[in-house]
N, C-alpha and C positions, 0 to 999 in steps of 0.2 A: 557537574553534569549528572543527569539522572541515571538510574540503573536499568532503564528500559531499552529493549531492542526495538527500533522502529523499522518497519518493512513497508516500502513504497511499492505499489503495484501499478503498472501501466497495462490495463486489461484490453485485449482485443479478442475477436471471435476465435481465432486459432491459437494464439500464443499470449503469454503474459510475461512482460519484463519485470523482474524482481530485483529490488535494491535493498539489501539488508544492512542497516546502520546500527552496529553494536555500540554499547556504551564506551565512552572514552576513545572512540575511533573517529577519524575525520572523514576518510573515504569509505563509502559503502561497498560491500561485495555485490557483484552483479551476476545474474543468471537469467536464463529464459526457460520457462516451463510451458507446457501445454495448458490451454484453458479448459481443463477437464476436472471433474471432482476428484479423480484419483491423483492427479498431479498436485492439487491443492492439499489433499490428505498427506501426501509424501512431504510436501513443504512444511506443513504444520508438525508432522512427526519429527522432522529434522530440527526444527527450531524450538518446538515445545509451545506451550501456551502461557506459562508463567513469565511475566515480565516482557511479553512480546505484544506489540500493537501493530496491526496491519491497517493500511489506508490505501484507498484508490479513488480516482476521480470518477464521479458519476458520468455515465455516458450511454451509448447505445446498447451496451451489454447488459444494462439493467442492474438488478440487485442479486443476480445469481451468485456471483463471487461472495457477496456479503452473506447470503443465506448458507452457502457451503461452509465458509469460515466460521460463522457464528454457530452452525450446527456441530462443528468440531470442537467447540468450546473456546475458540480464539476470539480475542477482542479485535473488532474490525470497525473502522469508521469510513463512511462514504463522504467524500469532499465535494462541495459544490464547485464546479469549474470557474464560475464567475468570481469566486472568493479566493482564488489562488493568486498570490502576488506575482507579478511579472515585471521584469526590468524593461525599461524603455529601450526599444531597438533590439530586443532579444528575439531573434527570428529563427534560430537554429532549433529544430524540434526533432528529436529522435526518441524512440521508446525508452532507450537506456537513460537518456538525460531526464526524461519526464519522471521515471521511477526514482532516480536519484534525487531530483528536486523535491518530490513528494516526501521522501524519507527525511531529508534535511529540514524542510520547512515544518514538517510535523514535529520533529524533535525540538525545533526552535519555538514551537507554540504559535506559529504563524497561520495555521490552517483552521478553518471553522468547519466542523463536521455537520453535514446535512443529516446524517443518520449514523447512529452508533449502536452497538450490540444491545439488544433488549428492546428496541423500539419497534422493530418490524417482526411480525409474526409469520 
């Protein structure tokens, strides 16, 4: 396994579900933070930026989370929703599960970034 901590974010207007998948751990830690620059700052301050990769699914919230995280020096990737693998018949959708799946799939190398740090000004 790699030594990178993968952080999956399920971003909404008012809140963001966060799944932190540390190296050599099978189940990610889960928490919910506000979708504000200050909450993202505190998240990055708690996790650091070395060896941490954030990812979230592109959606109606746009690239604001990307800009905030990249501005804090964190590595962040925006994932195209159409390129996220889904199991047939998998209909249960919650914010927590979406964040966990993003973190797990990102660590497995199954996600294609639509945008990653440094490409958007």
